KOLSE-243614 format. One line per field, with one value per residue (C-alpha): x, y, z. Coordinates in steps of 0.001 Angstrom, whole numbers. Layout:
px c(X, ...) .
py c(Y, ...) .
pz c(Z, ...) .
This chain:
px c(108016, 106853, 108728, 105678, 104085, 107460, 107394, 103426, 103520, 106072, 103824, 100453, 101995, 103200, 99806, 98149, 100722, 99922, 96206, 96587, 98443, 95666, 93031, 94922, 94942, 91728, 90800, 92901, 91418, 88086, 89168, 89964, 88118, 84976, 86250, 89637, 87348, 85649, 89097, 90109, 86952, 87125, 90478, 88824, 86628, 82848, 82099, 84821, 83959, 80286, 81222, 83265, 79448, 79653, 82943, 81062, 78384, 80315, 81138, 77718, 76488, 80318, 80033, 76746, 78965, 81686, 82832, 83371, 81154, 82083, 79687, 80771, 78461, 79674, 78208, 76901, 73075, 71992, 74263, 72332, 69208, 71699, 74053, 70896, 69454, 72957, 73098, 70024, 70403, 73590, 71967, 68899, 70729, 73594, 73303, 73271, 76983, 78304, 79990, 83416, 83673, 80899, 81822, 79120, 79867, 76813, 74792, 71442, 69109, 65484, 66904, 67634, 65024, 67064, 70293, 68951, 67863, 71190, 73055, 70608, 71232, 75030, 74283, 72148, 74914, 77181, 79372, 82703, 84149, 81630, 83231, 80337, 80470, 77050, 76209, 73582, 70801, 68110, 68978, 68932, 69847, 68547, 70686, 69298, 68985, 70523, 73961, 74504, 73941, 75886, 77861, 80023, 81126, 85020, 85728, 83394, 83817, 81093, 81835, 78449, 78126, 75573, 73789, 72941, 70184, 71484, 69582, 68910, 70790, 74313, 76294, 79433, 80451, 83316, 84148, 87872, 88263, 86200, 86649, 84086, 84356, 82211, 79811, 77758, 76662, 73765, 72049, 74110, 72528, 72626, 76343, 77256, 75321, 77562, 80803, 79744, 78899, 82406, 83998, 86764, 87659, 91077, 91355, 89161, 89523, 87615, 87966, 86588, 83494, 81331, 79712, 76614, 74478, 77177, 78936, 80660, 80911, 82868, 84882, 85421, 86903, 88800, 91074, 91641, 94935, 95067, 92692, 93388, 91458, 91518, 89193, 87183, 88462, 84827, 83906, 80097, 80214, 79332, 82264, 82662, 82634, 82606, 84377, 85690, 86712, 88754, 89647, 92517, 93727, 95249, 96075, 99476, 99396, 97185, 97494, 95396, 95526, 93436, 92899, 91076, 87728, 86979, 88791, 90196, 91140, 93050, 92786, 94356, 96908, 99382, 100349, 100582, 103777, 103506, 101593, 101524, 100186, 99671, 98417, 96842, 97310, 94296, 95116, 91086, 91422, 95189, 94159, 91640, 93948, 96880, 94971, 93210, 96731, 97992, 95263, 95732, 99351, 98555, 97213, 100526, 102576, 103630, 104131, 107141, 107452, 106246, 106141, 104816, 104231, 103221, 102653, 102143, 105319, 104138, 100434, 102415, 104608, 101650, 100064, 103144, 103751, 100266, 98049, 100169, 100278, 103774, 103520, 101182, 103386, 103358, 106509, 107017, 109050, 108698, 109575, 112858, 112055, 111091, 110596, 109533, 108173, 107932, 109693, 111432, 112129, 113708, 116131, 115178, 111655, 110184, 107801, 110770, 112823, 110207, 109468, 113150, 113731, 110165, 111944, 114319, 114807, 115069, 117465, 116827, 115763, 115141, 114708, 112931, 112814, 115609, 116790, 117348, 117454, 115426, 117876, 120893, 124165, 125423, 122602, 123135, 124971, 122277, 119527, 120091, 120450, 119935, 120760, 118125, 118646, 118490, 121522, 123506, 122936, 120354, 120293, 122654, 121655, 120547, 119267, 119338, 117693, 117704, 120609, 121294, 124466, 123886, 124911, 121809, 121619, 125390, 125366, 122060, 123972, 126975, 124658, 123283, 126929, 128248, 125530, 124813, 127508, 125819, 125701, 126710, 126074, 124650, 123480, 123618, 121599, 122471, 119513, 119165, 120867, 124253, 124053, 125260, 127330, 130207, 132517, 130116, 129257, 132789, 133162, 130033, 131400, 134747, 132729, 130774, 134307, 135401, 132653, 133208, 131745, 130669, 130781, 134403, 132822, 130312, 130452, 129388, 127862, 127573, 125029, 123502, 119777, 119331, 115428) .
py c(145191, 145414, 143111, 142171, 140502, 138381, 137091, 136561, 134386, 131482, 131470, 131382, 128260, 126663, 126818, 125377, 122596, 121778, 121921, 119558, 117067, 117160, 116600, 113751, 112372, 112350, 110843, 107974, 107993, 107846, 105041, 102819, 99874, 99970, 97482, 99486, 103046, 101011, 99886, 103565, 105049, 102220, 104059, 107180, 108465, 107782, 111700, 111961, 108785, 110214, 113600, 112003, 111461, 114995, 114627, 113110, 110933, 107873, 108454, 109335, 106187, 104229, 105391, 103212, 100132, 100977, 98538, 100601, 102892, 105083, 107279, 109356, 111866, 114666, 116073, 119072, 118872, 121451, 118957, 115778, 115845, 116293, 113627, 111350, 112245, 111665, 108075, 107303, 108464, 106811, 103454, 103919, 104849, 102049, 98764, 95458, 94935, 93180, 95575, 94829, 97620, 99238, 101817, 103872, 106124, 108589, 109436, 107371, 109686, 108376, 107004, 103562, 101942, 103675, 102916, 99163, 99407, 100815, 98024, 95354, 96776, 96184, 92702, 91841, 93155, 90338, 92723, 91492, 94122, 96051, 98869, 100481, 103392, 104077, 106393, 108747, 106396, 105076, 101676, 98943, 99503, 96949, 95734, 93579, 89844, 89104, 90794, 88050, 85221, 86872, 84236, 86662, 88896, 88232, 91268, 93109, 95878, 96923, 100304, 100915, 103313, 101322, 98159, 96280, 93875, 90552, 88005, 84429, 82933, 83758, 82390, 84051, 81140, 83097, 85964, 85952, 89272, 90757, 93857, 95057, 98488, 100260, 97889, 96955, 93312, 92697, 89278, 86569, 83616, 86251, 87094, 83313, 82821, 85452, 84015, 80604, 81397, 82118, 78819, 80359, 83444, 84469, 87769, 89172, 92284, 93541, 97178, 99198, 96624, 95996, 93013, 94183, 91401, 88565, 86166, 83842, 84077, 81454, 82504, 79258, 79931, 76677, 78850, 81942, 83000, 86566, 87872, 91695, 92714, 96423, 97186, 100027, 102408, 103615, 100039, 99610, 95948, 94694, 94491, 90683, 91207, 88845, 85543, 85114, 81597, 81883, 78485, 78945, 75707, 77626, 81024, 82439, 85992, 87212, 90988, 92541, 96199, 96929, 96806, 93557, 94438, 90884, 87451, 86209, 82322, 80667, 77234, 75025, 77549, 75038, 77015, 80415, 82499, 85647, 86930, 90820, 92070, 95728, 96412, 99510, 99175, 99948, 100691, 99967, 96506, 95503, 91739, 91412, 92770, 90601, 87735, 88113, 88937, 85697, 83611, 84873, 84304, 80435, 80093, 80975, 77866, 77188, 80684, 81522, 85332, 87141, 90815, 92416, 96055, 99077, 97462, 93909, 93088, 94662, 92942, 89338, 90368, 91128, 88085, 86019, 88076, 88819, 86377, 83312, 82202, 81265, 77733, 77320, 79394, 77255, 76143, 78201, 75319, 76739, 80514, 81803, 85470, 87688, 91877, 94043, 97429, 99071, 102096, 100386, 97067, 95508, 92527, 91347, 91288, 87948, 87436, 88386, 85825, 83094, 83308, 83156, 80130, 78791, 79500, 76523, 77370, 81216, 82507, 86698, 88964, 92655, 95634, 98554, 100545, 101188, 98028, 98469, 96711, 97484, 95471, 96561, 96403, 93835, 91418, 91403, 88141, 86312, 87462, 84938, 81900, 79450, 80764, 79976, 77280, 79104, 81434, 78143, 76802, 78920, 82671, 84072, 87753, 90457, 93939, 96721, 99829, 103651, 103134, 105549, 104529, 104857, 102406, 100034, 100083, 98892, 96280, 94763, 94868, 93061, 90438, 89766, 89311, 87433, 84749, 84544, 81702, 81028, 84772, 85871, 89372, 92361, 95082, 98635, 101186, 104470, 107368, 109948, 112517, 111333, 112897, 116255, 114596, 112655, 112624, 110883, 108386, 107662, 107010, 104800, 102927, 102245, 100904, 98694, 97166, 96425, 94210, 90369, 88244, 84700, 83491, 83832, 84688, 87295, 90664, 93849, 96117, 99640, 101970, 105326, 106158, 109075, 109090) .
pz c(43430, 46832, 49310, 51091, 48367, 47593, 51152, 51119, 48013, 49223, 52359, 50484, 48282, 51294, 53001, 49677, 49816, 53444, 52581, 49619, 52024, 54522, 51934, 50362, 53852, 54393, 50941, 52221, 55414, 53956, 51288, 54477, 54897, 57040, 59798, 60330, 60436, 63513, 65051, 64772, 66339, 68959, 70200, 70875, 74004, 73382, 72847, 70170, 68320, 68058, 67120, 63934, 62559, 61270, 58933, 55973, 54784, 55262, 58855, 60217, 61520, 61916, 65855, 65939, 66333, 68493, 70945, 73862, 75676, 78657, 80327, 82891, 84702, 87065, 90377, 88625, 89357, 86151, 83574, 84858, 82671, 79811, 81018, 81399, 77522, 76322, 77504, 76317, 72756, 72334, 73741, 71485, 68138, 68496, 66672, 68092, 67856, 70680, 73502, 74579, 77116, 79316, 81770, 83869, 86336, 87834, 90351, 90544, 92703, 91448, 88219, 89498, 86667, 84006, 85140, 85149, 81684, 80712, 82446, 80709, 77247, 78154, 78529, 76085, 73837, 75142, 77049, 78063, 80581, 82528, 85267, 87180, 89980, 91203, 94126, 95676, 95625, 97943, 99229, 98265, 94534, 92444, 89463, 86491, 87327, 84077, 84961, 87518, 85011, 81949, 80186, 78354, 80885, 81616, 83913, 86568, 88664, 91137, 92840, 94641, 97871, 99561, 99611, 96158, 95864, 95211, 93287, 94299, 91493, 90835, 88230, 86385, 84298, 82318, 84956, 85528, 87198, 89793, 91634, 94494, 96008, 98766, 98955, 102040, 102163, 104499, 103233, 104409, 102329, 98918, 99747, 99956, 96780, 94886, 96427, 94993, 91760, 90412, 88998, 86375, 88565, 88689, 90327, 93388, 94998, 97809, 98453, 101544, 101843, 104727, 106337, 108148, 109903, 108357, 110425, 108277, 104389, 102366, 99495, 97208, 93412, 92392, 89923, 92081, 91740, 93337, 96304, 97528, 100584, 101590, 104714, 105329, 108122, 109184, 110018, 109922, 111058, 114670, 117413, 116307, 112593, 109718, 109587, 106002, 104749, 101790, 100083, 97656, 96021, 93273, 95112, 94121, 95837, 98554, 99745, 102998, 104007, 107325, 110733, 111076, 111477, 110252, 110759, 107584, 107543, 104366, 103604, 100740, 100093, 98818, 96090, 97686, 96576, 97786, 100680, 101863, 105099, 105958, 109188, 111183, 114756, 117246, 120815, 121650, 119793, 120015, 121458, 118588, 115991, 117020, 117367, 113947, 112120, 113804, 112525, 108770, 109240, 110014, 106419, 104956, 105764, 102515, 101241, 99367, 99709, 102839, 103249, 106629, 106669, 108916, 111925, 111218, 113130, 116098, 116007, 115677, 118588, 120902, 119772, 120752, 124102, 125323, 123428, 124376, 120706, 120564, 120499, 117788, 115437, 112213, 110222, 106981, 105117, 101833, 102431, 100899, 101261, 104055, 104342, 106951, 105217, 108552, 109867, 112605, 113370, 116169, 115625, 119138, 118243, 119930, 117012, 114466, 116036, 116358, 112202, 111790, 113747, 112064, 108214, 107846, 103980, 104117, 101653, 101884, 104413, 103426, 106012, 104157, 107211, 110168, 111892, 115481, 119256, 122150, 124365, 126235, 124529, 126984, 126133, 122416, 122241, 123534, 120856, 118231, 120724, 119453, 116232, 113551, 111266, 107670, 109175, 109067, 105926, 103490, 104387, 101712, 101124, 103565, 102669, 105016, 104153, 105581, 107318, 109833, 111445, 115380, 117898, 118026, 114337, 114103, 116746, 114935, 111460, 113534, 114853, 111458, 110157, 112812, 112706, 108989, 108351, 104946, 103618, 100293, 100483, 102771, 101144, 103174, 101749, 103747, 104495, 102024, 104966, 104100, 100482, 101862, 104789, 102807, 105640, 107891, 105122, 105151, 108744, 108788, 105420, 107552, 110754, 108768, 106800, 110183, 111410, 111963, 109122, 110325, 106851, 104807, 101559, 102441, 100068, 101976, 99413, 100172, 98705, 98592, 98768, 96426, 95490) .
């Protein structure tokens, strides 16, 4: 017998067995309850869910009730007509089942009426989560008024590269999360209406937005837990910018990144837990940046965790030294954690020392970047004079990252160890360059172990940065 025939027969048998398994699985899948089949479709991308209509008669119209619709039109002009027709056909054939999530990203161009109609359809189908990214349109873009009164909407993300036309009435009765990107607000009255119609909002993000011809806007949401603000580096505001007033009765977390083209004031922040300020430094506007940084910080007098990043400490130092705001620094009576996420922090910074003096309950202090001294070595003993109250009673942990081991850095660590008499632990994480220099690493380790400790029970933890 031909040997090739012997080998081909088992292969054919195996293939038939596999086809039988596939056939049985398909039958099992087809026999599932319709509710489960719709759930499976809801997990697929929209295009793939629609393609299942060719599988068999039962699947032909299942997709018409999928709860999630995602439409992403690219920049290819030749495919634009196909995309427009595709969206129109899907929405036309779809039944009236509620929409859970509706995502639309496309160029608008001269089709604003079509885009508005698509959004209207989503609102009419009781959409809960709506994500819009609209660009390349003639301003202002008019969105359907029903969107701003949608009672089923819980999440809204607006990424609109230009000026949207806001309606005179806004009331998001169930909206809990609002993200706005690249929007230019130009009408003070209508903008205020938008930020006043948010009774149950919990999360608000404003990214790269501009406030043109707007002097003051008030953000008042009684249940707001988180607000994140990222300013546009290509600022379109006038020189004075906009004064943004934030009333945070329930506010837990505040995040800011930018160069303070606008002024931000936080009121009623009694529940604030965590605040992060990331500041870009502009030499042309250094006084304005410093003053606005200081104004924002004064609203955090009850914060428990504070992170100052990039040039935040530099701006605050300028505010204290040059703008003469030192006497007005608030007392951070609840502050327990203070971190500096800057490449270099001088321990003798006037602003840093002032914050320490005003933080009686501080328990943990962390330096993500290098810690150093700007003063001459012989003046070191006078840096912490008087010693901050937290050093004497509360401060129990100090973390120093990216430790290089030079003379000024060693002196800074020495000052901290000597004066923090309540310290339980100091964690020193060495810079990555020590990985290949074990002899120098050992030397640095020995230097640190010899330092005098003001606290008798202080543990010195020595670590190596390996990432």
